[in-house]
N, C-alpha and C positions, 0 to 999 in steps of 0.2 A: 596541379599535382599529378604525377604519373599514375596511370591506371594499371590494374593487374593484367598479366598476359592473357590473351583471349584463347580459351579452350574450345572444345566442341560446343555447338549451340543446340538448344532445345528445338526439336523438329516442329513444335507447335508455335512458340512465341519468339524463337530465335534468341532467347536469353542465354548468355554464356554459362557453361556448366563447369563444375569442378570434378576432379578425378574422384570416382567412387560414389557420385550422386546417384541415388535410386530414383528420385523424382525431381522434376524441375522446381527450383526454389521460387520461381515467379508464378507459374500457373499450375503446378502440381502434376504435370504430365508424367505418366508412368514410363520411365526410360528403360525398364527391363523388357518391354514388349514393343519396341519401336519397329514398325514394319519397314520394309525396303521402299524407299521413295521412288516414284516414277521419274524417269529422266526428263520427261516433258512437262512436269508440273512442279516448278520451283516454288510456287506460292499456293497455299491451301488454306481453307477456313476450318474452324473447329465446329463441325457438324457431324453427328453420328447417326448411323443406322445399322441394321443387321446385314452383313455381307450376304450376297446371293450365293446359293449353292452352285458349285461348279464354275465359278468365275475364273477365267484364265489368269495365270500369274502375270502381275504387272498391270492388269486391267481393272478398272473400277466396276463393281457390281451394279446390277440394275437398281432403279429407285425402290425404296421400301414401300410395302403396301401399307395403306392407312389402317389403323386399328378398327376392329368391328364396332358397331354402334353400341354394343353392350359393355364395352370396356372403357373405363374412364382412366386415362393415363395422366401421370403427373406432368404439369406444364411448367417450363422454366419461368421463374419469377421475374418481375421487372428489373431487379438488381442484377440479373444474370447469373445468380447462384444456382439456379435450377432447383429450388426448394420444392419438394413434392407437395402437392395440394391434396386435401382429404379426398379419398376416393370411396365410392360405394362398393361393397362386396357383392359379387354375383349372387342372386337369389334372395336378397334381403335389402330393405330400405334402411335409411339412417336410424330408424326407430326399432329395427329388428324384425319388422313384419315381412312375410314372404311376398315376393313379387311374382306377377304372372309370368309364365314361361315366355321367352322371347322366340320369335320366329327364326328358324335357322337361316344363315346367309344364303343367298342364291348360289347355284353351282359355279357361276362365273366369278364370284367374289374371291379375291386372294385370301390366303390364310392370315389370321391375325398374328401379330408378333408375340414372341414368347413373353410370359409374365416376368416382371422384375427388371426389365430393361427400359431405360428412359431415353427418348430421342430428343436431342437438342435441336434438331431441325423441325420447323413447323410443317404440318401436313401439306402435301402437294395436291393440287387439284387433279381430278381424273380427266381423262379424255385428251384430245389433241392440244388443249391449252397448256398442258404440262410439257414444256420444252425439254427434250432430252439433253440439250447442252448444259442445263443447270447442274446435272449430275456429273458432268465431266470436269467441273471445277470444284466440286464439293465431295471429296472422297469419303467413303463410309468407313473410317478407321477408328473413330474416337467414341467408343462405347463407355457409358458411365452407369454403373450399377446403382439403381435407385432403391432406397429402403422400402420394405413392405410397410404401407401405411398402418397396418394392424399392429405392428410391433415398434414403430419408430418412436412413439411417445414413451413406451416402456423402456426402450434402450436409452433414450435421452434422460429419463428419470434415474435409471441405474447409474449412468455416467456422472450425473450431478450429485447423486447420493453418495458416491464413493470419492467425491472430491475431484473427479476427472473433468476434462473439458469436452464439450460437445462440438462436433464439426460445424463450422460456419457455412459449409456448402450444402450438405445433405441434412443437417440438423438432427441426425440420428446416431451416427457412428461416434465411437469414443476416439479421442485423439491420443496417439501413442507418444512415447517419450521422445521420438524423433521429430514430432511436430506434424505428423500426417494422420489423416483419418483412416481408421481400420476398416471402414465400410466402403468408402468411395476413393480413398487414396489422395484426396485433395490436400495440398499443402496449406497449413494454417498460417495466418499472419503472425510474424515474429513479434515478440514483445518490443524489440528495439526498432521495428519499422516506423513507428510513430510514438514519440514520448512527449509528455507535457508535465511540467511541475511548477508549482507556485509556492514560494516560501516568503510569507509576509509581503513586502513590497517588491520582491524580486520574482521574475518568472522566466522560464526557458521552454523552448520547443525544439524538438529534433525530429527529422523525417528522412526516410530512405530516398526520397526524390522519385523521379520518373524513369531513370535509366539504370540505376544500380540495382543489383539483385539482393543487397543487404545494406544495412546502415552501419557505416564504419565510424560515425561520429559519436561523441558522448559529452555529457556535461555534468556539472555539480554546482548547486546553488545553496545558499543558506544565509541565516542571519544570526548575529551574536551581539554581545555587549562588550565594550571596552572596560577597563578597570574603573573609569570614572562614571560608568553607567550609561554613557552615550551609545547609540546604536551603530552597528557596522554591518554592511551587506557584502556578500562574497559571490562571485560568479566565475566559474572555470569552464572553458570550452576546448575540446580536443578533437582533432581530425586525424584519423588513421591514414598512414601512408599506404596507398593501394598496391604499390609494387612490392611491399614487404609481406611477410607471412603474418597471419593473425592480426591485421590492423584494427579490427573491432575490439579484440582483447586489449591491445595496446592503449587505445583511446579510453576504454573503460577503466583500466588500471591507473592511468595517469590522472584522469579527472577525479577519481575517488581519492587517490593519495594526496593530491594538491588541495582538494576541498577540505579533507579532514585535517591536514596540517594547518591551514589558515584558521579554521574554526577553533582549533586547539590553542594556537599561538596568540591570537588577538586578545582573548580575555586575560591572558597572563601578562599583558603589557608590552609585548613585542611591538616594535615599530612596524606599521603596515608595509612599508617598502622592504624591510628586512624579512618580514614574514612571507611576502610574495616571493622573494629570492629563494628562501628555504623551501617553500612549497614547490617551486619548479624543480629543485634538486631532488626532493622526495618523489615527485612524479617521474623524474628520470630514473631513479633507482627502481621504481616499481616496473617500468617498462623494461629495463635491463634484465630484471629477474625472469622475464618471459623468454629470454633467449636460451635458457637452460633446457633445451628440448631433449626428450628421450633419444637415445642413440638410434632407435629404429626410425624415428621421425626424420632425423638428420640424414640417414641413409636413403630415405625415399626422396628427399628434396635437398640434395647437398649444396645446390647453387642458389637457393633462395635467401633473401635478405632477412636479417633479424627483425622481429616486430618493432614498429616505429610509429610515431605520431607527432603532430604539432600541438602546441598548447598556447592559449591566451587566457588571461584572467584579469579580473578587476576587483579591487577592494574600495568600497565607498564608505566614508564616515561623515560626520556632520560638517566637516570643513575641508576634507582631503580626499583626493581621488588618486589611487595607485593602479597602474597597469603593469603587467609582466607578460612576456611572450618568448617563444622560440618557434620559428617557422613562419608560415604565411597566413595564419589565422589572425584576425584583426579586432581592434576596438575603436569605436567612433564616439565622438562627443556631439550630441544634438541638443542645443538649448531649448527650453520651453518657449522662449521668445524667438520666433523664427526670423526676426529681423537681425538677430545677432548671428555671426558666422559659425557654422559647425566646423569640426576638425577631426582629422584622423589621428589617433593617438599612438599608433604603432608603425613600425617600418618592417617590411617583409624580409625574411631571410630567403631570398629567391634570386634566380638568374635575372629576372626582369629588374628587380630593385638594384642589383649590382650594375647592370648596364646603365641605368639612370644615374646612379651615384657616380659612376665613372665618366659621365658625360658623353657616352657613346651613342645613346638613343634618348629620345624624349619618352615620357611616360606612355603616351598613346602607342608609339611604335613598339616599345618594349613589351607591353602587355598584349599586343596583337600577335606577337611572335609565338610560334608553337612551343618554344622552350620557356615561356614566361613562368609557368608553374613548377619548373624544376627547382626544388627547394635546396638551400645550402645550409640549413640548420634544422635539426629535429631531435626528438628524444628517442633513444634506442642504443642498443649495445654496439652498433656499427657507426654511430655518429662521430663526427669530429669532436674536438675539444668543446665541451658544453660551455656556452656563454649566455646565461639567462639575461634577458634585457628587462629592465624595470625603469619606470618613469613616474614621477609624482607631479600632480597638478592641483591647483587651488582655484577652481572656477569661481567667478564672481557673481554667478546667477544660477537659478535652478535649471536642471536639464536631465537628460537620460543618457546612460552609457550603453551603447550597442556592442555586445561581444559576440562575434560570429565567425563561422568558417567561410572558406571561399565559395561554398555552395550558395551563400547569400550575396556576398559582395561582388561576385562575378556579374550580378545583375544590377548593382548599385555601387560602382567602384569608387567614384569620387565622393568626398564628404558631402558636397551639395546634393548629389544624387541620392545618397543615403538619407539625408534630412528630408528630401521630398517624399520618400515612401514611408517614413516613420510617422504614425498617426500623431495628431496634435496632442491627444490626451494620453500619450504613451507613459508618462510619469505616473498617471493616476490608474490606468488600466494596462499594466504591463503584459499580462497574459494574452488579452485580446490583441494587443499591438504585436506581440511576437507571432501570433497566428496570421496577422495581416502581412507581416514580412515574409513568413513562409509562403503564403499564397502568392506574393510577388515573385519569389524565386521559381515556384512551380509554373506560374503563368509565363515566365520567361523561358521555360524549357526544362527546368529541373534536372539538368544534366549531372548533377553531383548530389551527394547527401547535403542536407541543409540543417544547420543548427544555429540558433540565435538565443541569447539571453539579454534581458533588459534590466538595468539597475538604475533606479532614480537617484538623482543627486539634488540636495543632500540626503543622507540616509534618514529614513523616518523610523519611528519606533516599531518594534516587531509586532505583527498582527495587522498592520495596515497593508493595503494592496488593492487588487482589482475589486470593484464592486459588482 
């Protein structure tokens, strides 16, 4: 699937930025105070210290002096968040008793750094062992204000008491409505960066992956009962088109509309295949409604495409398996008895699939081409005539349906490859198995958002699922 056009990059982590960003969405770097980068230092590390006074323009300051023996500074934690550790206040021990006065530092000792500043760089040794070259590759540009340990607990308690969130980095500042810490400016993890859900025997996992700055996938799962009382399970997975505007909103709207339509139609007695067709049309209408942008938004980006996404879904009953799709998200059948062959249940609406169907390329050649993920069908106001695909199957043995985006099947494309990475107990432990499949995609590179839902066949009564 095509990616969003590359804008300016974060000077810290090289993550692509969007117009109007105040902070980097990946690492939280403050973009309003980006210093001029030296021409001869294209690669830098994130270590901070106090700039030396009088440093010439474009040159890096001298190495920072080590704190005096009487000051206990917060040390970055092992998880890299730099959480401040408890520090003793000057003049009193942890119990409040007065401490004996400390001897003043020798005249040759450098001044201690100012209070309230945390250094992400470990202390450097004194003397000739400290090589000056180390500071030529570690510019002192990234200062991070650490909370005062005397008030951090009070601030955290106030934030929690008012229903607000506490920063995951400094553990003291309150998180504002934009998702950034008011104390240290660190970007907080988005709710959609990693999502997990389990509904009876059905489970789904969605993750941002390792390369994208946000998660543009979405899913909806649920269980219901048919008019005769037999169980039915539903799973919908959507993948936002990155070259369109608001792809994350498109996938969320489509998955929500399709899931709600299916869960409402099945108990009324609608045939599962017709219900799936209607659910895809409902998802299409939900995405189309997002194209009604305000006039000001259209003026700022007149050439951008309307919100769009792909969709794939599955309905599983006690004896019937229905799949429906538009785009290149897929559904696979993996039997519990691995001696039986697995199968891919969907056909992509993509350039690669068209080349294979026309006999111009074999599958390996087509999907190796850079145009392979150019989709020919999608949900959105600028889509061609919508043709929802649906198919019905009656498996003769138990198994599990894997419903996923290309963020997963890129690393297990053939049905045999997918069957090899699906755990043997996936029908019994779907949530754990979905996590395993996510891990497989991340281990393979995690170049795209990853979303996968697992639905056991035949459907089991509501309430059964992972142990």
